[in-house]
C-alpha positions in Angstrom: 0.3 -0.3 -0.2 1.3 3.3 -0.5 0.5 6.6 1.1 0.9 8.6 -1.7 -1.0 6.5 -4.7 1.0 9.1 -7.7 4.6 8.0 -6.3 3.5 4.5 -6.8 2.1 4.6 -9.7 4.6 6.1 -11.3 7.1 3.9 -10.2 5.3 1.2 -11.1 4.8 2.7 -14.6 8.8 2.8 -14.8 8.5 -1.1 -14.2 6.8 -1.5 -17.3 9.6 0.8 -19.1 12.0 -1.6 -17.4 11.2 -4.8 -20.0 11.9 -2.6 -22.9 15.6 -3.1 -21.8 15.9 -4.8 -18.8 12.6 -7.1 -17.4 12.0 -8.4 -21.3 9.1 -10.5 -20.1 6.7 -12.6 -22.2 3.7 -9.7 -22.3 3.3 -6.6 -21.2 -0.7 -6.4 -21.1 -3.1 -3.3 -20.7 -6.4 -4.4 -19.5 -9.8 -2.4 -20.0 -12.3 -2.7 -17.5 -15.0 -2.9 -20.0 -17.1 -6.1 -20.8 -16.6 -7.1 -24.9 -19.8 -9.0 -26.3 -20.4 -9.2 -30.1 -23.0 -6.7 -30.3 -20.3 -4.1 -28.7 -19.9 -1.8 -31.3 -16.2 -1.4 -32.5 -13.4 -0.9 -34.3 -11.0 -0.7 -30.7 -8.4 1.4 -30.7 -6.2 2.8 -28.1 -4.8 6.0 -27.8 -3.1 6.9 -24.3 -3.6 5.5 -20.8 -7.1 7.0 -19.5 -9.2 6.1 -16.6 -10.2 2.7 -15.9 -6.9 1.5 -17.6 -4.4 -0.6 -15.8 -0.8 -1.8 -16.6 -0.2 -5.8 -15.7 3.2 -7.3 -15.7 2.6 -10.9 -16.8 5.6 -13.7 -16.6 5.5 -16.9 -17.7 7.1 -20.2 -16.7 5.1 -23.1 -17.9 1.8 -23.3 -17.0 1.8 -20.8 -14.4 2.3 -16.8 -14.3 3.5 -14.8 -12.0 1.4 -11.1 -12.7 1.7 -7.8 -11.1 -0.4 -4.5 -10.9 -1.2 -1.5 -9.4 -4.8 -2.4 -7.5 -7.3 0.6 -7.3 -4.6 2.9 -7.9 -3.0 2.5 -4.5 -1.8 -0.6 -4.0 1.0 -2.8 -6.1 -0.3 -6.5 -6.3 2.0 -9.2 -6.7 0.2 -12.8 -7.4 1.8 -15.5 -8.5 -1.0 -18.7 -10.5 0.3 -21.7 -10.3 -1.8 -24.1 -12.9 -0.4 -27.2 -12.9 1.6 -28.1 -9.7 3.9 -30.7 -11.1 5.8 -27.5 -12.9 7.5 -27.3 -9.6 7.4 -30.9 -8.5 4.8 -30.9 -6.0 2.0 -33.5 -6.1 -1.9 -32.8 -7.3 -3.1 -33.7 -3.7 -5.6 -31.7 -1.5 -2.8 -32.0 1.6 -1.0 -29.6 3.6 2.1 -30.7 2.8 1.5 -29.7 -0.9 -0.8 -26.8 0.1 2.5 -25.0 2.2 4.7 -26.2 -0.7 2.7 -24.2 -3.7 2.2 -21.6 -0.6 6.3 -21.2 -0.6 6.9 -21.3 -4.3 4.2 -18.1 -4.5 5.8 -16.5 -2.0 9.6 -17.2 -3.1 8.6 -16.0 -6.9 6.7 -12.7 -5.6 9.4 -12.1 -3.2 11.8 -12.3 -6.2 10.1 -10.5 -8.6 9.8 -7.5 -5.4 14.0 -7.4 -4.9 15.1 -7.8 -8.3 12.1 -4.5 -9.0 14.0 -2.9 -6.5 17.4 -3.7 -6.8 16.5 -1.7 -10.7 16.0 0.9 -8.5 19.1 1.1 -6.5 22.1 3.2 -7.1 24.6 2.1 -9.3 27.6 -0.2 -7.5 30.6 2.2 -6.4 33.8 2.9 -9.1 35.7 0.0 -7.0 33.1 -2.6 -8.3 32.6 -1.4 -11.6 36.4 -1.5 -12.0 36.7 -5.2 -10.5 33.8 -6.0 -13.5 35.1 -4.8 -15.9 38.9 -5.6 -15.6 40.5 -8.9 -14.8 41.0 -9.9 -11.2 41.0 -13.2 -9.2 38.3 -15.1 -7.3 38.3 -15.5 -3.4 39.2 -19.0 -4.5 42.1 -17.7 -6.2 40.4 -18.6 -9.7 41.5 -16.2 -12.9 37.9 -14.4 -13.7 38.2 -12.2 -16.5 36.4 -8.8 -17.1 33.6 -7.9 -19.1 33.8 -4.7 -21.3 31.6 -2.6 -21.2 29.9 -2.0 -24.3 30.8 -5.3 -25.4 28.5 -6.9 -27.8 28.6 -9.9 -26.7 29.1 -9.0 -22.8 26.3 -7.0 -23.6 23.7 -9.3 -25.0 24.6 -11.9 -22.1 23.7 -9.4 -19.5 20.5 -8.8 -21.2 19.1 -11.7 -21.6 20.1 -12.8 -17.7 18.1 -10.1 -16.4 15.1 -10.7 -17.5 11.9 -11.2 -14.9 11.1 -14.2 -16.5 14.0 -16.0 -15.2 13.2 -15.2 -11.8 11.2 -18.1 -10.6 13.2 -21.2 -12.2 16.3 -19.4 -13.1 17.9 -20.0 -16.2 19.7 -22.9 -18.6 22.5 -23.0 -20.6 20.6 -23.5 -23.7 18.3 -20.6 -22.4 20.9 -18.5 -22.3 22.5 -19.8 -25.8 18.9 -19.2 -27.6 18.1 -15.2 -25.9 21.6 -14.2 -26.6 22.0 -15.1 -30.0 18.7 -13.3 -30.8 20.1 -10.3 -29.4 23.9 -10.8 -30.7 22.3 -11.1 -33.8 25.8 -13.6 -34.5 26.1 -17.4 -33.6 26.7 -18.2 -30.1 27.7 -21.4 -29.1 27.3 -23.2 -25.5 30.8 -23.2 -25.1 30.5 -19.6 -25.3 27.7 -19.7 -23.2 29.6 -22.0 -20.3 32.2 -19.7 -20.5 30.6 -16.7 -20.0 28.8 -18.2 -17.3 32.1 -19.4 -15.7 33.7 -15.8 -15.6 30.3 -14.3 -14.2 30.4 -16.8 -11.1 34.1 -15.8 -10.5 33.5 -12.4 -10.3 30.4 -13.2 -7.8 27.6 -12.6 -10.2 26.1 -15.7 -10.8 25.1 -17.3 -7.7 27.1 -20.7 -6.9 26.3 -24.6 -6.7 23.1 -24.3 -8.4 21.6 -26.2 -11.5 19.4 -23.1 -12.3 21.5 -20.6 -13.0 20.4 -17.0 -11.1 22.0 -14.0 -10.5 23.3 -12.6 -7.5 21.8 -9.3 -6.1 24.9 -7.5 -7.2 24.8 -9.8 -10.2 21.7 -7.7 -11.4 22.8 -4.3 -10.5 25.5 -4.7 -12.8 23.4 -6.0 -15.5 20.7 -3.3 -15.1 24.0 -1.0 -15.1 25.5 -1.8 -18.0 22.1 -2.6 -20.0 20.6 0.8 -19.0 22.9 3.7 -19.9 23.9 1.5 -23.3 20.4 1.2 -24.5 19.3 4.2 -23.0 21.9 7.1 -23.3 24.8 5.5 -25.3 23.3 4.3 -28.4 20.9 6.7 -29.3 23.3 9.6 -28.6 25.9 8.0 -30.5 23.4 7.6 -33.6 22.4 11.2 -33.3 26.2 12.2 -33.3 26.9 10.0 -36.7 28.3 12.3 -39.2 27.0 9.4 -41.9 23.3 10.1 -40.6 21.4 12.9 -43.2 21.5 17.0 -41.7 17.4 16.5 -42.3 17.6 14.2 -39.4 20.5 16.1 -37.1 18.4 19.5 -37.5 15.3 18.4 -35.8 17.7 16.8 -32.4 18.3 18.9 -29.5 21.8 16.8 -28.5 22.9 17.3 -32.5 22.5 20.9 -32.3 23.9 21.3 -29.1 27.2 19.1 -30.4 27.6 21.3 -33.7 27.5 24.4 -31.1 30.3 22.8 -29.5 31.9 21.5 -32.3 31.8 25.2 -34.0 33.0 26.8 -30.5 35.9 24.5 -30.1 37.0 25.1 -33.8 36.6 28.7 -33.5 39.2 28.9 -30.0 42.0 26.7 -31.8 41.5 29.2 -34.4 41.9 32.3 -31.9 44.6 30.7 -30.4 46.9 30.1 -33.3 47.1 26.3 -32.6 44.8 24.9 -35.9 47.5 23.2 -37.9 
């Protein structure tokens, strides 16, 4: 529950934005509070978020679903719907043992999603941690840990694949990493490369050790978010606008490109006045 519902609403809309480059759930839905029948006139089009439209975040695992929405404009509701108990190795018999096991699975899934969203909103890791991750180092066991270069296409694709909300329930496998990274990288990505990347994440302390289904540690998710958000929202769009090959008609209407041209022109005039031009 939020004592300031508007702040809660803005926070959840930020979560809805994250799936575009961070969370990547299977679906982001808009649920309209209106019953449709055959006699209901159409057509139906969406022009904006108005009263009676609630954004909903859904993540699917087999036949189960993890759902989150902002209920009645005041409370953030997170719930896990388990349609088949065998998805988690739990029997279908109605008894106390199975009930408590299902409840533990649901509470764990809800907590993981909320913790992941909280981690995404935390400040970035400190400079020492960032340097340790991006440069080769040594693990606590004395093993060599290769660095993750910021901006490297393979490293960025791997982190973007692992940070998805859909992995919060049961983690991710080597095969899933290969499939998603190949799609993001748009280049061949083998099982051997995935094994190498998971090993270096583990030695950097970014992946939980001793688990059959891989999970990012809280530090690992913070580092992944730090890599993905600035790269996808700042660097990539900004560098595209500053590309010299971009047509002038496109640059003309962009404030960043205009400011960059003014800075470049001012620097050139300063060099000419200082008699430092070649």
